[in-house]
C-alpha positions as CSV (number, residue, x, y, z in Angstrom):
1,X,95.0,102.1,-86.8
2,X,91.4,101.0,-86.9
3,X,88.9,103.4,-85.3
4,X,87.9,100.8,-82.6
5,X,91.6,100.8,-81.4
6,X,91.5,104.5,-80.5
7,X,91.7,105.8,-77.0
8,X,89.1,108.2,-75.7
9,X,91.5,111.1,-76.2
10,X,92.3,110.1,-79.8
11,X,88.6,109.5,-80.6
12,X,87.7,112.9,-79.1
13,X,90.2,114.6,-81.4
14,X,89.0,112.8,-84.5
15,X,85.3,113.4,-83.8
16,X,85.8,117.1,-83.0
17,X,87.9,117.6,-86.2
18,X,85.4,115.9,-88.4
19,X,87.8,113.1,-89.4
20,X,85.0,110.6,-88.7
21,X,81.6,110.5,-87.0
22,X,80.3,108.8,-84.0
23,X,78.2,106.5,-86.3
24,X,81.5,105.5,-88.0
25,X,83.2,104.8,-84.7
26,X,80.1,102.9,-83.3
27,X,79.8,100.9,-86.5
28,X,83.4,99.7,-86.4
29,X,83.0,98.7,-82.7
30,X,79.8,96.8,-83.5
31,X,81.6,95.0,-86.3
32,X,84.4,94.0,-84.0
33,X,81.8,92.6,-81.5
34,X,80.1,90.6,-84.2
35,X,83.5,89.2,-85.3
36,X,84.8,88.2,-81.9
37,X,82.0,87.9,-79.4
38,X,81.4,84.3,-80.4
39,X,84.8,83.3,-79.1
40,X,85.2,85.8,-76.2
41,X,81.6,85.9,-75.0
42,X,82.3,89.3,-73.5
43,X,78.7,90.6,-74.2
44,X,75.5,89.2,-72.9
45,X,73.4,91.9,-74.7
46,X,74.4,93.9,-77.7
47,X,72.4,97.1,-78.4
48,X,73.1,97.4,-82.1
49,X,70.0,99.4,-83.1
50,X,69.9,101.7,-80.1
51,X,73.7,102.3,-80.3
52,X,73.5,103.5,-83.9
53,X,70.5,105.8,-82.9
54,X,72.5,107.2,-80.0
55,X,75.5,107.7,-82.2
56,X,73.4,109.8,-84.7
57,X,72.2,112.0,-81.8
58,X,75.8,112.4,-80.6
59,X,76.8,113.5,-84.1
60,X,74.1,116.1,-84.0
61,X,75.4,117.3,-80.7
62,X,78.9,117.6,-82.1
63,X,77.7,119.4,-85.2
64,X,75.8,121.9,-82.9
65,X,79.0,122.3,-80.7
66,X,77.3,120.7,-77.7
67,X,80.4,118.7,-77.1
68,X,81.4,117.1,-73.8
69,X,84.3,114.7,-73.1
70,X,82.4,111.5,-73.8
71,X,80.0,112.8,-76.5
72,X,79.9,110.2,-79.3
73,X,82.3,107.7,-77.5
74,X,81.1,104.1,-77.6
75,X,81.3,102.3,-74.3
76,X,79.9,99.2,-72.6
77,X,78.8,98.3,-69.1
78,X,79.0,95.4,-66.7
79,X,75.7,93.6,-66.7
80,X,75.4,94.0,-62.9
81,X,74.8,97.8,-63.5
82,X,71.3,99.0,-64.4
83,X,70.7,100.6,-67.8
84,X,67.3,102.0,-68.6
85,X,65.5,100.0,-71.4
86,X,68.4,97.5,-71.7
87,X,68.3,94.0,-70.2
88,X,70.5,93.8,-67.1
89,X,70.9,90.3,-65.8
90,X,74.0,90.4,-63.5
91,X,74.8,87.1,-65.4
92,X,72.0,85.4,-63.4
93,X,69.2,83.5,-65.0
94,X,66.8,84.7,-62.3
95,X,67.2,88.2,-63.9
96,X,67.2,86.9,-67.5
97,X,64.2,89.0,-68.4
98,X,64.9,92.1,-66.2
99,X,64.8,95.4,-68.0
100,X,65.5,98.3,-65.5
101,X,63.3,101.4,-65.7
102,X,66.3,103.6,-64.8
103,X,70.0,104.1,-65.4
104,X,72.6,103.8,-62.7
105,X,73.8,107.3,-61.8
106,X,77.2,106.8,-63.4
107,X,75.6,105.5,-66.6
108,X,73.1,108.4,-66.7
109,X,76.0,110.9,-66.5
110,X,77.7,109.3,-69.5
111,X,74.6,108.9,-71.6
112,X,73.3,112.4,-70.9
113,X,76.4,113.8,-72.5
114,X,76.1,111.6,-75.6
115,X,78.0,108.5,-74.7
116,X,77.0,105.6,-76.9
117,X,76.0,102.4,-75.1
118,X,77.1,99.3,-77.1
119,X,75.8,96.7,-74.8
120,X,76.1,94.8,-71.5
121,X,79.2,92.8,-70.5
122,X,79.3,89.3,-69.2
123,X,80.5,88.9,-65.6
124,X,80.6,86.4,-62.7
125,X,77.0,86.3,-61.4
126,X,76.3,89.2,-59.1
127,X,80.1,89.7,-59.0
128,X,80.8,86.4,-57.2
129,X,84.0,85.2,-58.7
130,X,87.6,85.9,-59.8
131,X,87.6,84.2,-63.2
132,X,84.3,85.0,-65.0
133,X,83.5,81.3,-64.9
134,X,80.6,81.7,-62.5
135,X,78.5,83.4,-65.1
136,X,75.3,81.6,-66.0
137,X,75.9,82.8,-69.6
138,X,79.3,81.0,-69.9
139,X,82.9,82.0,-69.2
140,X,84.8,84.8,-70.9
141,X,88.2,83.7,-72.2
142,X,91.2,85.9,-72.1
143,X,91.8,87.9,-75.4
144,X,95.6,87.2,-75.2
145,X,95.1,83.4,-74.8
146,X,91.6,81.8,-75.2
147,X,92.6,78.9,-72.9
148,X,93.0,81.3,-70.0
149,X,90.5,83.2,-67.9
150,X,89.8,86.9,-68.3
151,X,89.5,87.4,-64.6
152,X,86.5,88.4,-62.5
153,X,84.1,89.5,-61.8
154,X,84.2,92.2,-64.5
155,X,85.9,89.9,-67.0
156,X,83.6,90.7,-69.9
157,X,84.3,94.5,-69.5
158,X,88.1,94.0,-69.4
159,X,88.1,91.6,-72.3
160,X,85.9,94.0,-74.4
161,X,88.4,96.9,-73.8
162,X,91.5,94.7,-74.4
163,X,90.0,93.3,-77.6
164,X,89.0,96.8,-78.9
165,X,85.3,96.0,-78.9
166,X,84.7,99.4,-77.3
167,X,86.6,102.5,-76.3
168,X,86.1,102.1,-72.6
169,X,83.9,100.2,-70.1
170,X,82.3,100.7,-66.7
171,X,82.8,97.9,-64.2
172,X,82.2,97.2,-60.5
173,X,84.8,96.4,-57.9
174,X,83.9,94.9,-54.5
175,X,87.1,92.8,-53.8
176,X,89.1,93.2,-57.0
177,X,86.5,92.8,-59.7
178,X,87.9,95.7,-61.8
179,X,91.6,95.4,-60.9
180,X,92.1,91.7,-61.4
181,X,90.6,91.4,-64.9
182,X,92.3,94.6,-65.9
183,X,95.6,93.0,-64.9
184,X,94.8,89.7,-66.6
185,X,93.8,91.4,-69.8
186,X,96.5,94.1,-70.0
187,X,94.3,97.2,-69.5
188,X,93.9,99.9,-66.9
189,X,91.3,99.5,-64.1
190,X,90.5,101.7,-61.1
191,X,88.7,100.9,-57.9
192,X,87.9,104.4,-56.5
193,X,87.6,105.3,-52.9
194,X,84.4,104.1,-51.3
195,X,81.9,107.0,-51.7
196,X,83.7,108.7,-54.6
197,X,81.3,107.4,-57.2
198,X,77.6,106.8,-56.8
199,X,76.5,103.2,-56.2
200,X,72.9,104.0,-57.2
201,X,71.7,101.5,-59.8
202,X,74.5,99.1,-59.1
203,X,73.1,95.6,-58.2
204,X,74.4,95.3,-54.6
205,X,76.7,92.5,-53.6
206,X,78.3,93.7,-50.4
207,X,77.1,97.2,-49.7
208,X,79.9,98.3,-47.5
209,X,82.5,97.4,-50.1
210,X,80.9,97.9,-53.6
211,X,82.4,100.6,-55.8
212,X,81.9,101.4,-59.5
213,X,84.8,102.5,-61.8
214,X,86.2,102.6,-65.3
215,X,88.2,100.1,-67.3
216,X,90.2,101.9,-70.0
217,X,93.1,101.6,-72.5
218,X,95.3,104.3,-70.8
219,X,95.6,106.1,-67.5
220,X,94.8,109.4,-69.3
221,X,91.5,107.9,-70.5
222,X,90.8,106.8,-66.9
223,X,91.2,110.4,-65.7
224,X,88.7,111.6,-68.4
225,X,86.0,109.1,-67.4
226,X,86.5,109.6,-63.7
227,X,86.1,113.3,-64.1
228,X,82.7,112.7,-65.6
229,X,81.3,110.1,-63.3
230,X,82.6,111.0,-59.9
231,X,80.7,113.1,-57.4
232,X,78.1,113.3,-54.7
233,X,74.7,111.8,-55.4
234,X,71.5,112.4,-53.5
235,X,70.3,108.9,-54.3
236,X,73.4,107.3,-52.6
237,X,73.9,108.4,-49.0
238,X,77.4,106.9,-49.0
239,X,78.8,109.3,-51.5
240,X,81.1,112.0,-50.2
241,X,80.4,115.7,-50.6
242,X,84.0,116.5,-51.5
243,X,84.6,118.4,-54.7
244,X,85.8,116.3,-57.7
245,X,89.4,117.4,-58.6
246,X,90.4,118.0,-62.2
247,X,92.0,114.6,-62.6
248,X,93.6,115.3,-66.0
249,X,95.4,118.3,-64.6
250,X,96.5,116.3,-61.5
251,X,98.2,113.8,-63.8
252,X,100.7,116.4,-64.9
253,X,101.4,117.7,-61.4
254,X,103.0,114.5,-60.0
255,X,106.6,115.3,-59.1
256,X,108.3,111.9,-58.7
257,X,111.3,113.5,-57.0
258,X,109.0,114.5,-54.1
259,X,107.2,111.1,-54.0
260,X,107.7,108.4,-51.4
261,X,106.6,105.0,-52.5
262,X,105.9,102.3,-50.0
263,X,106.6,98.7,-50.7
264,X,104.5,96.5,-48.2
265,X,106.7,93.5,-47.5
266,X,103.7,91.2,-46.8
267,X,102.6,91.4,-50.4
268,X,105.9,90.0,-51.5
269,X,105.9,87.1,-49.0
270,X,102.8,85.4,-50.4
271,X,103.5,81.7,-51.2
272,X,101.6,81.8,-54.5
273,X,103.5,84.8,-55.8
274,X,104.7,84.0,-59.3
275,X,108.4,84.9,-59.9
276,X,107.6,86.7,-63.1
277,X,105.0,88.9,-61.4
278,X,107.4,89.7,-58.6
279,X,110.1,90.6,-61.1
280,X,107.8,92.9,-63.1
281,X,106.5,94.6,-60.0
282,X,110.1,95.2,-58.7
283,X,111.1,96.5,-62.1
284,X,108.3,99.0,-62.0
285,X,109.4,100.2,-58.6
286,X,113.0,100.5,-59.8
287,X,111.8,102.7,-62.7
288,X,110.2,105.0,-60.2
289,X,113.3,105.1,-58.2
290,X,115.4,106.0,-61.2
291,X,112.9,108.8,-62.0
292,X,113.6,110.2,-58.5
293,X,111.0,108.6,-56.2
294,X,112.1,107.5,-52.7
295,X,111.4,103.8,-52.1
296,X,110.6,102.7,-48.6
297,X,109.6,99.3,-47.2
298,X,106.6,99.3,-45.0
299,X,104.6,96.7,-43.1
300,X,100.9,96.0,-43.2
301,X,100.7,93.2,-40.6
302,X,96.9,92.7,-40.8
303,X,97.1,91.8,-44.5
304,X,97.2,88.1,-43.6
305,X,93.7,88.4,-42.2
306,X,92.2,90.2,-45.2
307,X,90.9,87.2,-47.1
308,X,89.3,85.7,-44.0
309,X,87.6,89.0,-43.2
310,X,86.5,89.6,-46.7
311,X,84.9,86.2,-47.1
312,X,82.9,86.7,-43.9
313,X,81.8,90.3,-44.6
314,X,80.9,89.7,-48.2
315,X,78.7,86.5,-47.8
316,X,76.9,88.2,-44.9
317,X,76.0,91.2,-46.9
318,X,75.3,89.0,-50.0
319,X,72.8,87.1,-48.0
320,X,71.0,90.2,-47.0
321,X,71.1,91.9,-50.4
322,X,70.0,88.9,-52.5
323,X,66.9,88.4,-50.4
324,X,65.1,90.7,-52.8
325,X,65.5,88.2,-55.6
326,X,62.6,85.8,-55.1
327,X,60.9,85.4,-58.5
328,X,57.9,87.5,-57.3
329,X,58.6,91.2,-57.5
330,X,60.7,91.0,-60.7
331,X,62.9,88.5,-62.6
332,X,62.2,85.0,-63.7
333,X,59.5,83.0,-61.8
334,X,59.9,79.3,-62.0
335,X,56.6,77.3,-62.0
336,X,56.9,73.6,-61.2
337,X,54.3,70.7,-61.2
338,X,52.5,70.7,-57.9
339,X,53.4,68.0,-55.4
340,X,51.3,67.1,-52.4
341,X,52.2,68.1,-48.9
342,X,50.9,66.3,-45.9
343,X,50.2,66.8,-42.2
344,X,50.0,63.9,-39.7
345,X,46.5,62.8,-38.9
346,X,45.2,60.4,-36.3
347,X,45.4,56.6,-36.7
348,X,41.9,56.5,-38.3
349,X,42.3,59.1,-41.0
350,X,46.0,58.8,-41.8
351,X,47.8,61.7,-43.4
352,X,45.6,64.6,-44.6
353,X,46.7,66.4,-47.9
354,X,47.4,70.1,-47.4
355,X,47.9,72.9,-49.9
356,X,49.6,71.7,-53.1
357,X,53.2,72.7,-53.1
358,X,54.9,74.2,-56.2
359,X,53.2,75.3,-59.5
360,X,50.6,78.0,-59.9
361,X,48.6,78.2,-56.7
362,X,51.3,76.3,-54.7
363,X,53.1,77.6,-51.6
364,X,55.1,80.8,-51.7
365,X,58.1,79.0,-50.2
366,X,58.3,76.7,-53.2
367,X,58.0,79.6,-55.6
368,X,61.0,81.2,-53.9
369,X,62.9,77.9,-53.6
370,X,62.4,76.8,-57.2
371,X,63.1,80.3,-58.7
372,X,66.3,80.6,-56.7
373,X,67.4,77.0,-57.3
374,X,67.3,77.5,-61.1
375,X,68.1,81.2,-61.1
376,X,71.3,81.2,-59.0
377,X,74.6,79.4,-59.8
378,X,76.4,77.3,-57.1
379,X,78.7,80.1,-56.0
380,X,75.8,82.4,-55.2
381,X,74.1,79.7,-53.3
382,X,77.3,79.0,-51.4
383,X,77.7,82.6,-50.3
384,X,74.1,83.0,-49.3
385,X,74.4,79.9,-47.1
386,X,77.7,81.0,-45.5
387,X,76.4,84.5,-44.9
388,X,73.0,83.4,-43.5
389,X,74.9,81.0,-41.1
390,X,77.3,83.7,-40.0
391,X,74.5,86.2,-39.3
392,X,72.3,83.7,-37.4
393,X,71.6,83.9,-33.7
394,X,74.6,82.8,-31.6
395,X,77.1,83.2,-34.5
396,X,76.8,86.9,-35.4
397,X,79.3,88.1,-32.7
398,X,81.7,85.2,-33.5
399,X,81.8,85.9,-37.2
400,X,80.4,89.1,-38.7
401,X,81.1,91.4,-35.7
402,X,84.6,89.9,-35.2
403,X,85.3,90.3,-38.9
404,X,84.3,94.0,-38.8
405,X,86.6,94.5,-35.8
406,X,89.6,93.0,-37.7
407,X,88.6,95.1,-40.7
408,X,89.1,98.2,-38.5
409,X,92.6,97.0,-37.8
410,X,93.3,96.6,-41.5
411,X,92.1,100.2,-42.1
412,X,94.4,101.4,-39.3
413,X,97.3,99.6,-41.0
414,X,96.8,101.7,-44.1
415,X,96.4,104.9,-42.1
416,X,99.7,104.3,-40.4
417,X,101.4,103.4,-43.6
418,X,100.2,106.6,-45.4
419,X,101.8,108.7,-42.6
420,X,105.1,107.5,-43.9
421,X,104.6,107.1,-47.6
422,X,102.5,108.7,-50.4
423,X,101.4,105.6,-52.2
424,X,101.9,101.8,-52.0
425,X,102.9,99.6,-54.9
426,X,102.1,95.9,-55.0
427,X,101.4,93.2,-57.6
428,X,97.7,93.3,-58.7
429,X,97.5,89.5,-58.7
430,X,100.0,86.9,-57.4
431,X,100.0,85.3,-60.8
432,X,99.0,86.0,-64.5
433,X,95.8,84.6,-65.9
434,X,95.3,81.0,-65.0
435,X,93.7,78.3,-67.2
436,X,90.0,78.0,-67.7
437,X,88.8,75.3,-65.3
438,X,92.0,75.3,-63.2
439,X,90.4,76.7,-60.0
440,X,86.7,76.5,-60.7
441,X,86.2,73.3,-58.6
442,X,88.2,74.6,-55.7
443,X,86.4,77.6,-54.1
444,X,89.3,78.2,-51.6
445,X,91.9,78.5,-54.3
446,X,89.6,80.8,-56.3
447,X,89.1,83.0,-53.2
448,X,92.9,83.3,-52.7
449,X,93.1,84.9,-56.1
450,X,91.9,88.1,-54.4
451,X,94.7,88.1,-51.8
452,X,96.4,91.2,-53.2
453,X,93.1,93.0,-53.8
454,X,91.0,92.5,-50.7
455,X,92.9,94.7,-48.3
456,X,92.4,98.0,-50.2
457,X,88.7,97.0,-50.6
458,X,88.2,96.5,-46.9
459,X,90.0,99.8,-46.2
460,X,87.9,101.7,-48.7
461,X,90.9,103.3,-50.4
462,X,91.6,103.8,-54.1
463,X,93.6,101.3,-56.0
464,X,94.7,101.3,-59.7
465,X,95.9,98.4,-61.8
466,X,98.2,99.3,-64.7
467,X,100.0,97.0,-67.2
468,X,103.7,96.4,-66.3
469,X,104.8,93.9,-68.9
470,X,104.2,90.4,-70.2
471,X,105.0,87.0,-68.9
472,X,107.2,84.7,-71.1
473,X,104.0,82.9,-72.2
474,X,102.6,86.2,-73.5
475,X,100.2,87.0,-70.6
476,X,99.8,90.5,-69.2
477,X,101.1,91.4,-65.7
478,X,99.6,94.3,-63.8
479,X,100.9,96.3,-60.8
480,X,98.7,97.9,-58.2
481,X,99.0,101.5,-56.9
482,X,97.2,102.1,-53.6
483,X,96.7,105.6,-52.2
484,X,95.0,107.3,-49.2
485,X,91.2,107.9,-49.4
486,X,90.1,110.3,-52.2
487,X,93.6,110.4,-53.7
488,X,92.5,109.1,-57.1
489,X,94.5,111.8,-58.9
490,X,97.7,110.9,-57.1
491,X,97.2,107.2,-57.8
492,X,96.5,107.8,-61.5
493,X,99.5,110.1,-61.7
494,X,101.8,107.4,-60.4
495,X,100.1,104.9,-62.7
496,X,100.8,107.1,-65.7
497,X,104.5,107.3,-64.7
498,X,104.6,103.5,-64.7
499,X,102.7,103.3,-67.9
500,X,105.1,105.7,-69.7
501,X,108.1,103.6,-68.5
């Protein structure tokens, strides 16, 4: 086995036993990136020099017995997450030159214990997409089939893990942006409970839904990373003060014979559900039943409204959050040749030229407009327009407020279900990875790719995608385990049981 193919646990053992160094491990990962990134386009920025320097520091920490779980482990980060001194674009040209002066809290926690940052992963711009085709730096193909998408929006992060360019990655999940690419690429991805991990330093998309979580090769690795990044943060008022459990120990405590697994019927009645995905999900459920779990059908009747609610709430919050990107305070400023603007005069003087518009010394409006026009892709513009309209006077109550009321009903659906069952199991996606370009010109079809993912996001509950087999065409299929709030340990335990089977 090549070093870059190791899991976190395997790499930890090898580093601690002196079988290889962090520099060795980092060098092999960087070599893999050089070999494959031309095809996969999983990285926007590669930190070769700084990664090797960080690896040397990590080796010194290991030599001095200052070892923590992620010391010397090479990882990568979705480009919509801030990293001090490393360009962070969110895959948007308006931030092409943005270098944050700080780390996101979750990244700071990893780097302080000697984690080695390899680079920043490609993604749908600002997380707006389900295929990684909305990146202004080009799409990310699927490592299993280069004609297929890697999923979005954290497609680069999932592809990098699946292709062994890194040992693990950190992504962001608003409506499925970790789970869907994890499913498409055949790796493990967790959306934690809202408030479990700090959002400080995460470029905001929809603030009431955004979460940050790991993408790993195994569930055991997921537990290791979550143990290190979870917890309350004074810089993020939405984080919860609850103690972080020992997730690794919780994995071994799951007694399937005492577990009741809910199967929400609405998820299996979706028109677009691929027969192979349905079969793989039912097979995973059957394996749990054979291991002693009780299987119970449940109903989540508000599920059918989740996509409609999601695509009102998210554009509204997008519209608000993206107002900070104007080409003035930071990012790329687009200067254009000035064009005259006129005001109407009387019949004797005609039109009178006013302030030149555009260019240096032009109007502030044009500076905003030109910077955003060239710095945002079409999907971002579409969401800003939808959100601004839905929040405007006379429409706020009819759209955003109404959507939030229905969101409450979706939350109540989950609360009722979890009084009857311990976890829910569903497909992660209704279909395996689709072809590049297949849905990119049909926004509604692309939005429907989130149909299995949006409900848990709106409810703020943890959801894990784990591999559950391959399609006949050789594409990975993932199943989703959903649990009550702050039940990440339980969700991962059930995920590990599926993984082992």
